[in-house]
C-alpha atoms as a printed R data frame, in Angstrom:
    type eleno elety resid chain resno       x       y       z
1   ATOM     1    CA   MET     A     1  20.924  -4.108   9.324
2   ATOM     2    CA   ARG     A     2  20.777  -0.392   8.593
3   ATOM     3    CA   ILE     A     3  17.418   0.437   7.021
4   ATOM     4    CA   LEU     A     4  16.143   3.693   5.522
5   ATOM     5    CA   ILE     A     5  12.363   3.966   5.296
6   ATOM     6    CA   LEU     A     6  10.983   6.473   2.802
7   ATOM     7    CA   GLY     A     7   7.463   7.468   3.817
8   ATOM     8    CA   GLY     A     8   7.939   6.186   7.361
9   ATOM     9    CA   ASP     A     9   5.107   8.250   8.881
10  ATOM    10    CA   GLY     A    10   2.312   6.663   6.851
11  ATOM    11    CA   PHE     A    11  -0.281   3.937   7.383
12  ATOM    12    CA   CYS     A    12   2.136   1.150   6.404
13  ATOM    13    CA   GLY     A    13   5.414   3.021   6.886
14  ATOM    14    CA   TRP     A    14   4.936   3.849  10.580
15  ATOM    15    CA   PRO     A    15   4.205   0.322  11.873
16  ATOM    16    CA   THR     A    16   6.957  -1.014   9.598
17  ATOM    17    CA   SER     A    17   9.455   1.416  11.110
18  ATOM    18    CA   LEU     A    18   8.560   0.318  14.644
19  ATOM    19    CA   HIS     A    19   8.540  -3.373  13.768
20  ATOM    20    CA   LEU     A    20  11.973  -3.302  12.162
21  ATOM    21    CA   SER     A    21  13.345  -1.273  15.058
22  ATOM    22    CA   ALA     A    22  11.878  -3.784  17.524
23  ATOM    23    CA   CYS     A    23  13.579  -6.567  15.557
24  ATOM    24    CA   GLY     A    24  16.927  -4.943  16.320
25  ATOM    25    CA   HIS     A    25  17.578  -3.179  13.024
26  ATOM    26    CA   GLU     A    26  18.925   0.370  12.841
27  ATOM    27    CA   VAL     A    27  16.113   2.431  11.317
28  ATOM    28    CA   ALA     A    28  15.845   5.981   9.985
29  ATOM    29    CA   ILE     A    29  12.756   7.658   8.515
30  ATOM    30    CA   VAL     A    30  12.333  10.068   5.600
31  ATOM    31    CA   ASP     A    31   8.957  11.764   5.169
32  ATOM    32    CA   ASN     A    32   7.591  15.110   3.980
33  ATOM    33    CA   LEU     A    33   4.336  14.617   5.943
34  ATOM    34    CA   ALA     A    34   2.307  14.710   2.713
35  ATOM    35    CA   ARG     A    35  -0.270  12.308   4.122
36  ATOM    36    CA   ARG     A    36  -0.896  14.627   7.060
37  ATOM    37    CA   ASN     A    37  -1.243  17.526   4.610
38  ATOM    38    CA   ALA     A    38  -3.845  15.531   2.670
39  ATOM    39    CA   ASP     A    39  -5.894  15.341   5.883
40  ATOM    40    CA   VAL     A    40  -5.929  19.140   5.952
41  ATOM    41    CA   GLU     A    41  -6.868  19.317   2.263
42  ATOM    42    CA   LEU     A    42  -9.674  16.763   2.568
43  ATOM    43    CA   GLU     A    43 -10.783  17.968   6.026
44  ATOM    44    CA   ALA     A    44 -10.881  14.311   7.062
45  ATOM    45    CA   GLU     A    45  -8.722  13.119   9.932
46  ATOM    46    CA   SER     A    46  -7.794   9.588  10.936
47  ATOM    47    CA   LEU     A    47 -10.436   8.049  13.205
48  ATOM    48    CA   THR     A    48  -7.622   7.287  15.642
49  ATOM    49    CA   PRO     A    49  -5.782  10.351  17.025
50  ATOM    50    CA   ILE     A    50  -2.365  10.607  15.358
51  ATOM    51    CA   GLN     A    51   0.312  12.368  17.367
52  ATOM    52    CA   PRO     A    52   2.942  14.623  15.750
53  ATOM    53    CA   LEU     A    53   5.817  12.549  14.437
54  ATOM    54    CA   GLY     A    54   8.180  14.022  17.040
55  ATOM    55    CA   THR     A    55   5.850  12.829  19.813
56  ATOM    56    CA   ARG     A    56   5.623   9.383  18.239
57  ATOM    57    CA   LEU     A    57   9.390   9.024  18.006
58  ATOM    58    CA   ALA     A    58   9.915  10.312  21.551
59  ATOM    59    CA   ALA     A    59   7.396   7.772  22.855
60  ATOM    60    CA   TRP     A    60   9.195   4.957  21.050
61  ATOM    61    CA   ARG     A    61  12.516   6.079  22.510
62  ATOM    62    CA   GLU     A    62  10.970   6.278  25.981
63  ATOM    63    CA   LEU     A    63   9.440   2.800  25.748
64  ATOM    64    CA   THR     A    64  12.270   0.931  24.044
65  ATOM    65    CA   GLY     A    65  15.433   3.006  24.289
66  ATOM    66    CA   SER     A    66  15.708   2.879  20.491
67  ATOM    67    CA   GLU     A    67  16.313   6.029  18.490
68  ATOM    68    CA   ILE     A    68  14.728   6.463  15.048
69  ATOM    69    CA   PRO     A    69  16.164   9.563  13.310
70  ATOM    70    CA   PHE     A    70  13.761  11.571  11.128
71  ATOM    71    CA   HIS     A    71  14.726  13.445   7.956
72  ATOM    72    CA   ARG     A    72  12.030  15.738   6.578
73  ATOM    73    CA   PHE     A    73  12.172  16.264   2.826
74  ATOM    74    CA   ASN     A    74  10.382  15.341  -0.399
75  ATOM    75    CA   VAL     A    75  12.036  12.383  -2.139
76  ATOM    76    CA   ALA     A    76  10.358  13.315  -5.432
77  ATOM    77    CA   GLU     A    77  11.802  16.849  -5.401
78  ATOM    78    CA   ASN     A    78  14.890  17.010  -3.193
79  ATOM    79    CA   TYR     A    79  17.322  14.775  -5.052
80  ATOM    80    CA   ARG     A    80  20.434  16.314  -3.499
81  ATOM    81    CA   GLN     A    81  19.227  15.630   0.029
82  ATOM    82    CA   LEU     A    82  18.409  12.045  -0.881
83  ATOM    83    CA   LEU     A    83  21.825  11.609  -2.478
84  ATOM    84    CA   ASP     A    84  23.634  13.021   0.570
85  ATOM    85    CA   LEU     A    85  21.588  10.890   2.975
86  ATOM    86    CA   LEU     A    86  22.399   7.698   1.075
87  ATOM    87    CA   LEU     A    87  26.087   8.571   1.136
88  ATOM    88    CA   ASP     A    88  26.017   9.400   4.835
89  ATOM    89    CA   TYR     A    89  23.730   6.607   6.084
90  ATOM    90    CA   GLN     A    90  24.924   3.800   3.781
91  ATOM    91    CA   PRO     A    91  21.740   1.725   4.225
92  ATOM    92    CA   ASP     A    92  21.701  -2.027   3.681
93  ATOM    93    CA   ALA     A    93  18.087  -1.662   2.550
94  ATOM    94    CA   VAL     A    94  15.764   1.157   1.504
95  ATOM    95    CA   VAL     A    95  12.046   0.570   2.023
96  ATOM    96    CA   HIS     A    96  10.142   2.708  -0.470
97  ATOM    97    CA   PHE     A    97   6.723   3.908   0.727
98  ATOM    98    CA   ALA     A    98   7.200   7.487  -0.537
99  ATOM    99    CA   GLU     A    99   4.229   7.455  -2.928
100 ATOM   100    CA   GLN     A   100   0.681   8.790  -2.905
101 ATOM   101    CA   ARG     A   101  -1.148   5.551  -2.086
102 ATOM   102    CA   ALA     A   102  -4.871   6.043  -2.761
103 ATOM   103    CA   ALA     A   103  -6.617   5.210  -6.028
104 ATOM   104    CA   PRO     A   104  -9.666   7.441  -5.339
105 ATOM   105    CA   TYR     A   105  -7.436  10.399  -4.413
106 ATOM   106    CA   SER     A   106  -5.511   9.955  -7.670
107 ATOM   107    CA   MET     A   107  -8.762  10.263  -9.637
108 ATOM   108    CA   LYS     A   108 -10.282  13.323  -7.920
109 ATOM   109    CA   SER     A   109  -9.244  15.873 -10.545
110 ATOM   110    CA   SER     A   110  -6.655  16.701 -13.153
111 ATOM   111    CA   TRP     A   111  -4.480  18.203 -10.407
112 ATOM   112    CA   HIS     A   112  -4.644  15.035  -8.299
113 ATOM   113    CA   LYS     A   113  -3.781  12.898 -11.314
114 ATOM   114    CA   ARG     A   114  -0.767  15.030 -12.181
115 ATOM   115    CA   TYR     A   115   0.357  15.214  -8.562
116 ATOM   116    CA   THR     A   116   0.195  11.430  -8.207
117 ATOM   117    CA   VAL     A   117   2.232  10.876 -11.377
118 ATOM   118    CA   ASN     A   118   4.798  13.563 -10.552
119 ATOM   119    CA   ASN     A   119   5.229  12.394  -6.969
120 ATOM   120    CA   ASN     A   120   5.218   8.636  -7.455
121 ATOM   121    CA   VAL     A   121   7.241   8.276 -10.634
122 ATOM   122    CA   ASN     A   122   9.792  10.940  -9.645
123 ATOM   123    CA   ALA     A   123  10.227   9.484  -6.159
124 ATOM   124    CA   THR     A   124  10.978   6.045  -7.554
125 ATOM   125    CA   HIS     A   125  13.297   7.309 -10.259
126 ATOM   126    CA   ASN     A   126  15.134   9.670  -7.913
127 ATOM   127    CA   LEU     A   127  15.795   6.771  -5.553
128 ATOM   128    CA   LEU     A   128  17.137   4.511  -8.306
129 ATOM   129    CA   ALA     A   129  19.254   7.259  -9.884
130 ATOM   130    CA   ALA     A   130  20.678   8.211  -6.477
131 ATOM   131    CA   ILE     A   131  21.623   4.613  -5.694
132 ATOM   132    CA   VAL     A   132  23.510   4.379  -8.981
133 ATOM   133    CA   GLU     A   133  25.184   7.780  -8.581
134 ATOM   134    CA   THR     A   134  26.323   7.105  -5.006
135 ATOM   135    CA   GLY     A   135  27.358   3.526  -5.661
136 ATOM   136    CA   VAL     A   136  25.724   2.483  -2.374
137 ATOM   137    CA   ASP     A   137  25.200  -1.289  -2.311
138 ATOM   138    CA   THR     A   138  21.638  -1.342  -1.040
139 ATOM   139    CA   HIS     A   139  18.507  -3.397  -1.586
140 ATOM   140    CA   VAL     A   140  15.302  -1.568  -2.555
141 ATOM   141    CA   VAL     A   141  12.116  -3.014  -1.073
142 ATOM   142    CA   HIS     A   142   9.151  -1.350  -2.748
143 ATOM   143    CA   LEU     A   143   5.516  -1.458  -1.694
144 ATOM   144    CA   GLY     A   144   3.615  -1.988  -4.919
145 ATOM   145    CA   THR     A   145   0.040  -3.153  -5.436
146 ATOM   146    CA   MET     A   146  -1.938  -6.113  -6.708
147 ATOM   147    CA   GLY     A   147  -3.776  -3.526  -8.807
148 ATOM   148    CA   VAL     A   148  -1.006  -3.564 -11.430
149 ATOM   149    CA   TYR     A   149  -2.482  -6.849 -12.641
150 ATOM   150    CA   GLY     A   150  -5.947  -5.378 -13.027
151 ATOM   151    CA   TYR     A   151  -9.083  -6.962 -11.679
152 ATOM   152    CA   GLY     A   152 -10.449  -8.698 -14.737
153 ATOM   153    CA   THR     A   153 -11.026 -12.431 -14.552
154 ATOM   154    CA   ALA     A   154  -7.811 -13.864 -15.976
155 ATOM   155    CA   GLY     A   155  -9.004 -17.467 -15.863
156 ATOM   156    CA   VAL     A   156  -5.710 -18.551 -14.285
157 ATOM   157    CA   LYS     A   157  -3.919 -18.007 -10.984
158 ATOM   158    CA   ILE     A   158  -1.977 -14.731 -11.254
159 ATOM   159    CA   PRO     A   159   1.735 -15.532 -10.960
160 ATOM   160    CA   GLU     A   160   4.251 -13.526  -8.946
161 ATOM   161    CA   GLY     A   161   5.278 -10.852 -11.383
162 ATOM   162    CA   TYR     A   162   6.351 -12.909 -14.375
163 ATOM   163    CA   LEU     A   163   4.531 -14.873 -17.041
164 ATOM   164    CA   ARG     A   164   6.057 -17.569 -19.212
165 ATOM   165    CA   VAL     A   165   4.988 -17.079 -22.850
166 ATOM   166    CA   ARG     A   166   5.641 -18.791 -26.166
167 ATOM   167    CA   PHE     A   167   6.016 -17.048 -29.533
168 ATOM   168    CA   ASP     A   168   5.820 -18.551 -33.004
169 ATOM   169    CA   THR     A   169   8.760 -17.635 -35.242
170 ATOM   170    CA   ASP     A   170   8.567 -16.865 -38.957
171 ATOM   171    CA   GLU     A   171  10.420 -20.105 -39.591
172 ATOM   172    CA   GLY     A   172   7.728 -22.165 -37.921
173 ATOM   173    CA   GLY     A   173   9.635 -22.644 -34.673
174 ATOM   174    CA   GLU     A   174   8.786 -21.541 -31.177
175 ATOM   175    CA   VAL     A   175  10.500 -19.217 -28.698
176 ATOM   176    CA   GLU     A   176   9.795 -19.315 -24.960
177 ATOM   177    CA   GLN     A   177  10.630 -16.602 -22.429
178 ATOM   178    CA   GLU     A   178   9.384 -14.917 -19.260
179 ATOM   179    CA   ILE     A   179   7.957 -11.401 -19.351
180 ATOM   180    CA   LEU     A   180   6.467  -9.112 -16.724
181 ATOM   181    CA   TYR     A   181   2.827 -10.080 -16.294
182 ATOM   182    CA   PRO     A   182   0.751  -7.812 -18.579
183 ATOM   183    CA   VAL     A   183  -0.437  -4.782 -16.643
184 ATOM   184    CA   ASN     A   184  -3.993  -3.474 -16.550
185 ATOM   185    CA   PRO     A   185  -4.137  -0.507 -14.130
186 ATOM   186    CA   GLY     A   186  -7.531   0.710 -12.993
187 ATOM   187    CA   SER     A   187  -6.552   4.197 -11.820
188 ATOM   188    CA   VAL     A   188  -3.783   6.763 -12.185
189 ATOM   189    CA   TYR     A   189  -2.367   5.520  -8.875
190 ATOM   190    CA   HIS     A   190  -2.200   1.953 -10.165
191 ATOM   191    CA   MET     A   191  -0.705   3.214 -13.424
192 ATOM   192    CA   THR     A   192   2.202   4.806 -11.539
193 ATOM   193    CA   LYS     A   193   2.933   1.443  -9.952
194 ATOM   194    CA   THR     A   194   3.198  -0.120 -13.403
195 ATOM   195    CA   GLN     A   195   5.731   2.587 -14.281
196 ATOM   196    CA   ASP     A   196   7.656   1.646 -11.144
197 ATOM   197    CA   GLN     A   197   7.894  -1.910 -12.449
198 ATOM   198    CA   LEU     A   198   9.515  -0.749 -15.681
199 ATOM   199    CA   LEU     A   199  11.951   1.519 -13.834
200 ATOM   200    CA   PHE     A   200  12.986  -1.336 -11.565
201 ATOM   201    CA   ALA     A   201  13.442  -3.692 -14.516
202 ATOM   202    CA   PHE     A   202  15.611  -1.168 -16.368
203 ATOM   203    CA   TYR     A   203  17.882  -0.259 -13.443
204 ATOM   204    CA   ASN     A   204  18.203  -3.905 -12.505
205 ATOM   205    CA   LYS     A   205  19.213  -4.834 -16.050
206 ATOM   206    CA   ASN     A   206  21.414  -1.811 -16.688
207 ATOM   207    CA   ASP     A   207  23.009  -1.169 -13.297
208 ATOM   208    CA   GLY     A   208  22.451  -4.345 -11.307
209 ATOM   209    CA   THR     A   209  20.233  -2.579  -8.754
210 ATOM   210    CA   ARG     A   210  18.763  -5.116  -6.345
211 ATOM   211    CA   VAL     A   211  14.997  -4.763  -5.978
212 ATOM   212    CA   THR     A   212  12.131  -6.622  -4.332
213 ATOM   213    CA   ASP     A   213   8.724  -5.384  -5.522
214 ATOM   214    CA   LEU     A   214   5.899  -6.321  -3.151
215 ATOM   215    CA   HIS     A   215   2.536  -6.345  -4.901
216 ATOM   216    CA   GLN     A   216   0.305  -5.810  -1.895
217 ATOM   217    CA   GLY     A   217  -3.389  -6.518  -1.513
218 ATOM   218    CA   ILE     A   218  -5.846  -4.278   0.354
219 ATOM   219    CA   VAL     A   219  -4.715  -3.782   3.937
220 ATOM   220    CA   TRP     A   220  -7.152  -4.266   6.797
221 ATOM   221    CA   GLY     A   221  -6.679  -3.858  10.529
222 ATOM   222    CA   THR     A   222  -4.982  -0.950  12.247
223 ATOM   223    CA   GLN     A   223  -2.738  -2.064  15.063
224 ATOM   224    CA   THR     A   224   0.442  -4.119  15.219
225 ATOM   225    CA   VAL     A   225   2.265  -5.485  18.250
226 ATOM   226    CA   GLU     A   226   4.364  -2.319  18.440
227 ATOM   227    CA   THR     A   227   1.651   0.307  17.845
228 ATOM   228    CA   ARG     A   228  -0.434  -1.241  20.660
229 ATOM   229    CA   LEU     A   229   2.255  -0.448  23.233
230 ATOM   230    CA   ASP     A   230   1.116   3.130  23.803
231 ATOM   231    CA   GLU     A   231  -1.696   5.313  22.455
232 ATOM   232    CA   ARG     A   232   0.932   7.794  21.276
233 ATOM   233    CA   LEU     A   233   2.098   5.112  18.811
234 ATOM   234    CA   ILE     A   234  -1.359   4.253  17.481
235 ATOM   235    CA   ASN     A   235  -1.605   3.734  13.732
236 ATOM   236    CA   ARG     A   236  -3.870   5.517  11.271
237 ATOM   237    CA   PHE     A   237  -7.469   4.414  10.795
238 ATOM   238    CA   ASP     A   238  -8.648   6.053   7.581
239 ATOM   239    CA   TYR     A   239 -12.373   5.784   6.914
240 ATOM   240    CA   ASP     A   240 -13.005   8.541   4.351
241 ATOM   241    CA   GLY     A   241 -13.940   7.839   0.748
242 ATOM   242    CA   ASP     A   242 -10.444   8.578  -0.569
243 ATOM   243    CA   TYR     A   243  -8.030   6.842   1.807
244 ATOM   244    CA   GLY     A   244 -10.158   4.408   3.785
245 ATOM   245    CA   THR     A   245  -9.670   0.762   2.771
246 ATOM   246    CA   VAL     A   246 -12.846  -1.197   2.200
247 ATOM   247    CA   LEU     A   247 -12.934  -3.593   5.157
248 ATOM   248    CA   ASN     A   248 -11.835  -0.959   7.667
249 ATOM   249    CA   ARG     A   249 -14.519   1.328   6.256
250 ATOM   250    CA   PHE     A   250 -17.172  -1.376   6.734
251 ATOM   251    CA   LEU     A   251 -16.106  -2.002  10.339
252 ATOM   252    CA   MET     A   252 -16.089   1.708  11.151
253 ATOM   253    CA   GLN     A   253 -19.461   2.264   9.475
254 ATOM   254    CA   ALA     A   254 -20.920  -0.569  11.534
255 ATOM   255    CA   ALA     A   255 -19.451   0.910  14.720
256 ATOM   256    CA   VAL     A   256 -21.131   4.299  14.166
257 ATOM   257    CA   GLY     A   257 -24.449   2.949  12.842
258 ATOM   258    CA   TYR     A   258 -23.885   3.906   9.194
259 ATOM   259    CA   PRO     A   259 -25.087   1.495   6.451
260 ATOM   260    CA   LEU     A   260 -22.215  -0.388   4.816
261 ATOM   261    CA   THR     A   261 -21.453   1.296   1.477
262 ATOM   262    CA   VAL     A   262 -21.078  -1.436  -1.143
263 ATOM   263    CA   HIS     A   263 -20.171  -0.054  -4.574
264 ATOM   264    CA   GLY     A   264 -22.338  -1.505  -7.321
265 ATOM   265    CA   THR     A   265 -23.202  -5.184  -6.975
266 ATOM   266    CA   GLY     A   266 -20.332  -5.899  -4.600
267 ATOM   267    CA   GLY     A   267 -19.254  -8.648  -6.972
268 ATOM   268    CA   GLN     A   268 -15.687  -7.341  -7.133
269 ATOM   269    CA   THR     A   269 -13.108  -9.777  -5.735
270 ATOM   270    CA   ARG     A   270 -10.014  -8.345  -4.086
271 ATOM   271    CA   ALA     A   271  -6.880  -9.602  -2.360
272 ATOM   272    CA   PHE     A   272  -6.408  -8.728   1.328
273 ATOM   273    CA   ILE     A   273  -3.698  -8.689   3.979
274 ATOM   274    CA   HIS     A   274  -3.644  -7.725   7.664
275 ATOM   275    CA   ILE     A   275  -1.363  -4.826   8.654
276 ATOM   276    CA   GLN     A   276   0.622  -7.134  10.977
277 ATOM   277    CA   ASP     A   277   1.398  -9.366   7.987
278 ATOM   278    CA   THR     A   278   2.414  -6.310   5.965
279 ATOM   279    CA   VAL     A   279   5.221  -5.460   8.370
280 ATOM   280    CA   ARG     A   280   6.233  -9.103   8.669
281 ATOM   281    CA   CYS     A   281   6.446  -9.480   4.867
282 ATOM   282    CA   ILE     A   282   8.684  -6.425   4.608
283 ATOM   283    CA   GLN     A   283  10.926  -7.850   7.321
284 ATOM   284    CA   LEU     A   284  11.175 -11.168   5.454
285 ATOM   285    CA   ALA     A   285  12.030  -9.405   2.188
286 ATOM   286    CA   ILE     A   286  14.748  -7.329   3.866
287 ATOM   287    CA   GLU     A   287  16.328 -10.195   5.769
288 ATOM   288    CA   THR     A   288  16.511 -12.434   2.693
289 ATOM   289    CA   PRO     A   289  17.809 -10.020   0.026
290 ATOM   290    CA   PRO     A   290  18.276 -10.999  -3.624
291 ATOM   291    CA   GLN     A   291  21.732 -11.949  -4.809
292 ATOM   292    CA   HIS     A   292  23.789  -9.586  -6.934
293 ATOM   293    CA   GLY     A   293  22.846 -10.177 -10.553
294 ATOM   294    CA   GLU     A   294  19.424 -11.568  -9.666
295 ATOM   295    CA   ARG     A   295  16.478 -10.102 -11.569
296 ATOM   296    CA   VAL     A   296  13.846  -8.012  -9.806
297 ATOM   297    CA   ARG     A   297  11.988 -10.178  -7.330
298 ATOM   298    CA   VAL     A   298   8.217  -9.817  -7.342
299 ATOM   299    CA   PHE     A   299   6.225 -11.175  -4.398
300 ATOM   300    CA   ASN     A   300   2.433 -11.058  -4.195
301 ATOM   301    CA   GLN     A   301   1.958  -9.683  -0.689
302 ATOM   302    CA   MET     A   302  -1.523 -10.929   0.118
303 ATOM   303    CA   THR     A   303  -3.008 -13.709   2.207
304 ATOM   304    CA   GLU     A   304  -6.566 -14.276   0.963
305 ATOM   305    CA   CYS     A   305  -9.163 -13.144  -1.584
306 ATOM   306    CA   HIS     A   306 -12.754 -12.121  -0.839
307 ATOM   307    CA   ARG     A   307 -15.749 -10.763  -2.713
308 ATOM   308    CA   ILE     A   308 -16.790  -7.327  -1.424
309 ATOM   309    CA   GLU     A   309 -20.433  -8.341  -0.999
310 ATOM   310    CA   ASP     A   310 -19.367 -11.342   1.101
311 ATOM   311    CA   LEU     A   311 -17.302  -9.092   3.370
312 ATOM   312    CA   ALA     A   312 -20.250  -6.733   3.806
313 ATOM   313    CA   GLN     A   313 -22.519  -9.621   4.739
314 ATOM   314    CA   LEU     A   314 -19.924 -10.944   7.200
315 ATOM   315    CA   VAL     A   315 -19.649  -7.567   8.934
316 ATOM   316    CA   ALA     A   316 -23.435  -7.203   8.894
317 ATOM   317    CA   ARG     A   317 -23.801 -10.614  10.553
318 ATOM   318    CA   LEU     A   318 -21.274  -9.751  13.254
319 ATOM   319    CA   THR     A   319 -22.553  -6.264  13.987
320 ATOM   320    CA   GLY     A   320 -26.163  -6.061  12.851
321 ATOM   321    CA   ALA     A   321 -25.351  -3.299  10.370
322 ATOM   322    CA   GLU     A   322 -27.420  -2.707   7.245
323 ATOM   323    CA   VAL     A   323 -25.910  -3.044   3.768
324 ATOM   324    CA   ASP     A   324 -26.452  -0.237   1.266
325 ATOM   325    CA   HIS     A   325 -25.592  -0.747  -2.413
326 ATOM   326    CA   VAL     A   326 -24.521   2.609  -3.866
327 ATOM   327    CA   GLU     A   327 -23.463   3.708  -7.343
328 ATOM   328    CA   ASN     A   328 -19.944   2.557  -8.149
329 ATOM   329    CA   PRO     A   329 -17.727   5.623  -8.774
330 ATOM   330    CA   ARG     A   330 -15.053   3.467 -10.411
331 ATOM   331    CA   LYS     A   331 -14.814   2.280 -13.977
332 ATOM   332    CA   GLU     A   332 -14.464  -1.463 -13.457
333 ATOM   333    CA   ALA     A   333 -16.142  -4.800 -14.084
334 ATOM   334    CA   ALA     A   334 -19.229  -5.318 -11.949
335 ATOM   335    CA   GLU     A   335 -17.932  -8.758 -10.971
336 ATOM   336    CA   ASN     A   336 -14.653 -10.613 -11.233
337 ATOM   337    CA   ASP     A   337 -12.850 -13.661  -9.923
338 ATOM   338    CA   LEU     A   338  -9.313 -13.463  -8.551
339 ATOM   339    CA   PHE     A   339  -6.843 -16.276  -7.953
340 ATOM   340    CA   VAL     A   340  -3.351 -15.281  -6.793
341 ATOM   341    CA   GLU     A   341  -0.061 -17.086  -6.230
342 ATOM   342    CA   ASN     A   342   1.719 -16.037  -3.011
343 ATOM   343    CA   ARG     A   343   4.043 -18.936  -2.237
344 ATOM   344    CA   HIS     A   344   7.307 -16.938  -2.100
345 ATOM   345    CA   LEU     A   345   6.548 -15.099   1.135
346 ATOM   346    CA   VAL     A   346   4.997 -18.208   2.657
347 ATOM   347    CA   ASP     A   347   8.154 -20.140   1.748
348 ATOM   348    CA   LEU     A   348  10.211 -17.425   3.474
349 ATOM   349    CA   GLY     A   349   8.289 -18.015   6.701
350 ATOM   350    CA   LEU     A   350   5.078 -15.960   6.579
351 ATOM   351    CA   ASN     A   351   2.319 -17.518   8.693
352 ATOM   352    CA   PRO     A   352  -0.693 -15.644   7.328
353 ATOM   353    CA   ILE     A   353  -3.219 -13.977   9.607
354 ATOM   354    CA   ARG     A   354  -6.644 -14.975   8.349
355 ATOM   355    CA   LEU     A   355  -9.720 -12.817   8.396
356 ATOM   356    CA   GLU     A   356 -11.532 -14.170  11.455
357 ATOM   357    CA   ASP     A   357 -14.339 -12.977  13.676
358 ATOM   358    CA   ASP     A   358 -12.158 -12.128  16.689
359 ATOM   359    CA   LEU     A   359  -9.845  -9.929  14.627
360 ATOM   360    CA   LEU     A   360 -12.792  -8.160  13.040
361 ATOM   361    CA   ALA     A   361 -14.185  -7.560  16.512
362 ATOM   362    CA   GLU     A   362 -10.822  -6.096  17.569
363 ATOM   363    CA   VAL     A   363 -10.898  -3.544  14.744
364 ATOM   364    CA   THR     A   364 -14.552  -2.785  15.478
365 ATOM   365    CA   GLU     A   365 -13.671  -2.064  19.113
366 ATOM   366    CA   ILE     A   366 -11.096   0.488  17.987
367 ATOM   367    CA   ALA     A   367 -13.712   2.076  15.747
368 ATOM   368    CA   ARG     A   368 -16.197   2.243  18.615
369 ATOM   369    CA   ALA     A   369 -13.633   3.703  20.983
370 ATOM   370    CA   TYR     A   370 -13.041   6.660  18.682
371 ATOM   371    CA   ALA     A   371 -16.517   6.892  17.118
372 ATOM   372    CA   ASP     A   372 -16.933  10.441  18.404
373 ATOM   373    CA   ARG     A   373 -14.153  11.522  15.998
374 ATOM   374    CA   CYS     A   374 -16.084  10.294  12.945
375 ATOM   375    CA   ASP     A   375 -17.375  12.845  10.441
376 ATOM   376    CA   LYS     A   376 -20.116  10.948   8.623
377 ATOM   377    CA   SER     A   377 -20.082  13.437   5.747
378 ATOM   378    CA   LYS     A   378 -16.625  12.091   4.788
379 ATOM   379    CA   ILE     A   379 -17.742   8.468   4.461
380 ATOM   380    CA   PRO     A   380 -19.152   8.529   0.872
381 ATOM   381    CA   CYS     A   381 -16.628   8.306  -1.949
382 ATOM   382    CA   SER     A   382 -16.810  11.587  -3.871
383 ATOM   383    CA   SER     A   383 -14.031  10.844  -6.389
384 ATOM   384    CA   LYS     A   384 -15.395   9.822  -9.787
385 ATOM   385    CA   TRP     A   385 -13.358   7.834 -12.287
386 ATOM   386    CA   ILE     A   386 -15.073   9.432 -15.298
387 ATOM   387    CA   GLN     A   387 -14.834  13.199 -14.823
388 ATOM   388    CA   ARG     A   388 -16.906  14.178 -17.863
389 ATOM   389    CA   LYS     A   389 -19.812  11.992 -16.843
390 ATOM   390    CA   ALA     A   390 -19.689  13.409 -13.304
391 ATOM   391    CA   ALA     A   391 -19.681  16.959 -14.661
392 ATOM   392    CA   GLU     A   392 -22.637  16.249 -16.949
393 ATOM   393    CA   GLN     A   393 -24.616  14.771 -14.042
394 ATOM   394    CA   SER     A   394 -23.923  17.834 -11.877
395 ATOM   395    CA   LEU     A   395 -25.366  20.085 -14.609
396 ATOM   396    CA   ALA     A   396 -28.457  17.961 -15.140
């Protein structure tokens, strides 16, 4: 299949690009290198050394003989280039990673909030509008987030995208239908993903656009089969307070002798997935596309749920690290339960990688190998969900 990957230089986009290429698909990447620019802004680099994209692609060509073309432009701003590329490339599938992906980054300031909305919503809408305008028969595979559901205790297992509801009529009867599961975003980033859902539903209903929306849990791990082939292909390992995911942050903190930063009580329950399963799920979604006329497919792309405090204690047991409970910068429930349905991807053939000691040790070894690149001043989360409260505290 011919696959166009928007955001193919990122934490999930890069290993996905290599994996799909290794599977024999024809792959091309679009990226404006915004994630690399954020490193410059935040003065916080990946713990692992990331080569320039040209070096990465040359290494892949050298190792495999496979060419991955790269198109540098901003999907949210350069509609004409996107339109022309779709017409020229005629992709069977477009994998959409071209969004600012971090909740803390989206809450840093008014500018970061507006940037996240402008970038994410415009990128998604530009893609959908361009598909309709070009008439290209392609399948959009979008990386969404479990965060669209919110993290309150629902009391039931969260279904995959849709909820069957019943309404009482004025005549005393009853009407039953399925609706998108009610959203409850916890950040501006998560809010943009709820907007994506509505855009997909509209273009699917109005224009028959085929879409698979993958509501992904928190990713842990760094390497995949392909990124392990050569250090020039190594994936990102973000550990800073804005982009670092919680389990990777714990493992890195343990590796450099920094107390594990648990926000609040640590009673928050989250869904998780290993990066190798991420790329496998995207492959499964691409290779089993929805039929024409089928509604938007929503898959919960996660493999297990864990309480943050339990993860911290697990890492502490394995590494001897101390656990430090710090003030929670987010506006969220101190504790929640989370039960999630994920049968669709399992039915398609996903054999989930479980969070086990040997895999944790593998990630820890990577962290230790590059510990000298760690800037400990970047570990604390400085983004505050409530700006006014933060400002008042700074003046006190």
